C-alpha positions as CSV (number, residue, x, y, z in Angstrom):
1,M,-0.1,0.2,0.1
2,G,3.4,2.2,0.0
3,K,4.1,2.3,-2.9
4,S,0.6,3.3,-4.1
5,R,0.2,6.0,-2.4
6,M,3.7,7.3,-2.9
7,S,2.6,6.0,-6.8
8,K,-0.6,8.9,-6.7
9,K,1.8,11.2,-5.4
10,V,4.4,11.1,-7.6
11,T,1.6,11.5,-10.5
12,K,-0.1,14.0,-8.6
13,L,3.3,16.2,-8.2
14,E,3.9,15.3,-11.6
15,K,0.7,16.5,-13.0
16,K,1.6,20.0,-10.5
17,A,4.8,20.4,-12.7
18,D,3.6,20.0,-16.2
19,K,0.7,22.6,-16.1
20,V,3.9,25.2,-13.9
21,R,6.1,24.0,-17.8
22,G,3.2,24.9,-19.4
23,K,2.8,28.3,-18.1
24,A,6.3,29.1,-17.6
25,E,6.7,28.5,-21.8
26,K,3.9,30.2,-22.3
27,K,5.2,33.3,-20.7
28,G,7.9,32.6,-21.7
29,K,6.6,33.0,-25.6
30,D,4.2,36.0,-24.4
31,L,7.6,37.7,-23.4
32,Q,10.0,37.1,-26.7
33,G,6.9,38.3,-28.7
34,Y,6.8,41.5,-26.7
35,A,10.3,41.5,-26.8
36,A,10.4,41.5,-31.4
37,D,7.6,43.8,-31.1
38,R,9.9,46.4,-28.3
39,I,13.1,46.2,-30.4
40,E,11.6,46.4,-33.7
41,E,9.5,50.2,-32.2
42,L,13.4,50.9,-30.5
43,S,15.2,50.0,-33.8
44,D,13.6,53.1,-35.6
45,D,14.1,55.1,-33.1
46,K,17.5,57.1,-33.0
47,G,18.9,56.6,-30.1
48,G,19.6,53.4,-30.4
49,K,20.8,52.9,-27.1
50,K,18.0,52.9,-25.5
51,G,17.4,49.7,-27.6
52,L,20.1,47.8,-26.5
53,V,19.5,48.2,-23.0
54,F,15.9,46.9,-23.2
55,L,17.9,44.3,-25.2
56,L,19.9,43.6,-22.4
57,M,17.5,43.4,-19.8
58,A,14.7,41.0,-21.8
59,A,18.1,38.5,-22.1
60,A,18.6,39.2,-18.8
61,G,14.9,38.2,-18.8
62,A,15.0,35.2,-20.3
63,A,18.1,33.7,-18.8
64,A,16.5,34.6,-15.1
65,A,13.7,32.6,-16.0
66,V,15.4,30.0,-17.4
67,L,17.7,29.0,-14.2
68,L,14.8,29.1,-12.7
69,K,12.9,26.8,-14.0
70,R,15.4,24.5,-14.2
71,K,16.1,24.9,-10.3
72,R,12.1,24.8,-10.0
73,D,12.8,20.9,-12.2
74,Q,15.8,19.8,-9.7
75,E,13.9,20.0,-6.8
76,L,11.1,18.0,-7.8
77,D,13.2,14.9,-9.5
78,E,14.9,15.6,-5.8
79,A,11.6,15.2,-3.7
80,L,11.0,12.5,-5.7
81,W,13.3,11.0,-5.0
82,E,14.2,11.2,-1.1
83,E,13.2,8.7,0.9
84,P,10.0,8.5,2.8
85,R,9.4,10.1,6.4
86,S,7.9,8.0,9.1
87,I,5.0,9.7,10.5
């Protein structure tokens, strides 16, 4: 019975992780589209530094999102493989 209960918990955690992953991917795509539109808009301006700054900020945000996603996946993997605690 312990394995069945544990497998249900694992399945539940996997479903939650998939939902979070889906939301993160959707948000990333939205942000990429916004960044591309904004870069195009700013490239029309004569002040090229604004576009560069925005591009760097968008890249930093995307990198942070990827790092947070990796950390979340790693924590989930570690949680799945930990030994169950006795109650």
